C-alpha positions in Angstrom: -42.6 -5.6 -25.5 -40.0 -8.4 -25.7 -37.8 -6.3 -28.0 -37.9 -3.4 -25.6 -36.9 -5.5 -22.5 -34.0 -7.2 -24.3 -32.6 -3.8 -25.4 -32.9 -2.6 -21.8 -31.1 -5.7 -20.6 -28.3 -5.2 -23.2 -28.0 -1.5 -22.2 -27.7 -2.4 -18.5 -25.2 -5.1 -19.2 -23.1 -2.7 -21.3 -23.2 -0.1 -18.5 -22.2 -2.7 -15.9 -19.2 -3.8 -18.1 -18.1 -0.2 -18.5 -18.3 0.5 -14.7 -16.3 -2.7 -14.0 -13.7 -1.8 -16.6 -13.4 1.8 -15.3 -13.0 0.5 -11.7 -10.2 -1.9 -12.7 -8.5 0.9 -14.7 -8.7 3.3 -11.7 -7.2 0.7 -9.3 -4.4 -0.2 -11.8 -3.6 3.5 -12.3 -3.5 4.2 -8.5 -1.2 1.3 -7.9 1.1 2.0 -11.0 1.7 5.7 -10.5 3.1 7.0 -7.2 2.0 10.4 -5.8 5.3 10.7 -3.9 8.4 8.7 -3.2 11.3 9.0 -0.8 13.2 7.5 2.1 12.8 7.4 5.9 15.4 6.2 8.3 15.0 4.9 11.8 14.4 1.7 13.7 11.6 -0.7 12.8 9.5 -1.2 15.9 6.8 -3.4 14.6 6.0 -5.5 11.5 3.1 -7.8 11.4 1.0 -9.6 8.7 -2.6 -8.4 8.9 -5.9 -8.9 7.1 -8.8 -11.3 6.9 -8.7 -11.9 3.2 -6.0 -9.6 1.8 -2.8 -10.1 3.8 -0.3 -7.3 3.9 2.6 -6.4 6.2 2.0 -3.4 8.3 4.7 -1.7 10.3 6.0 1.2 12.3 9.4 3.0 11.9 10.6 5.0 14.9 12.5 8.1 13.7 14.6 10.1 16.1 15.7 13.5 14.7 17.9 14.5 17.7 18.9 12.6 20.9 16.5 13.4 23.8 13.5 14.2 21.6 10.5 12.0 21.3 10.5 9.8 18.3 8.2 10.3 15.3 6.4 7.2 14.0 6.2 6.4 10.3 3.4 3.9 9.6 3.9 1.9 6.5 2.7 -1.1 4.4 4.8 -3.8 2.7 3.1 -5.8 -0.1 6.2 -7.8 -1.2 7.1 -10.9 0.9 10.8 -10.6 0.1 11.0 -7.0 1.3 9.1 -7.9 4.5 11.6 -10.7 5.1 14.5 -8.3 4.7 12.9 -5.8 7.1 12.4 -8.7 9.7 16.1 -9.6 9.1 17.2 -6.1 10.0 14.9 -5.6 13.0 16.8 -3.8 15.7 19.2 -2.1 13.3 18.9 1.4 11.9 17.5 1.1 8.4 16.4 3.3 5.5 13.1 2.4 4.0 12.4 3.5 0.4 8.7 4.2 0.0 6.2 5.1 -2.7 3.0 6.9 -1.7 -0.2 5.8 -3.5 -3.2 7.9 -2.8 -6.8 7.1 -3.5 -6.8 3.3 -3.3 -10.4 2.3 -2.8 -10.1 -0.3 0.0 -7.7 -1.4 2.8 -7.2 -4.6 0.9 -4.1 -3.1 -0.7 -2.8 -1.9 2.6 -3.8 0.1 5.6 -1.6 3.1 4.7 -0.7 5.1 1.6 3.0 4.4 2.1 4.3 1.2 0.4 7.9 0.1 1.1 9.8 -1.1 -1.9 13.3 -1.4 -0.6 15.2 -1.6 2.7 18.9 -1.0 3.5 20.9 -0.9 6.7 22.2 2.5 7.6 25.7 2.5 9.1 
């Protein structure tokens, strides 16, 4: 009986290790490879640090395609403190935000959106 219970415990521990490794591999893959990338231009309306445990910068970019039309909002996440500081520095100016879209992240701990800003530049 003792031999059977120890083999069941080893089997369960092995299964647990495999599940944890697979979860870590999935999150790494979702963060490493982007589904899409591009740029959006407009005016940053809001940028704030959010989260109870995992702090990320969440923001809104107001994009106006033609004068007189209502602006479209682009909701984004910034994980890099240096990029967030640059966005804050250019607040009120027209900027272009380079983003990478990462789909399938398991929790909001990585950010509230799928769109992660990697670079910001002022548009003349």
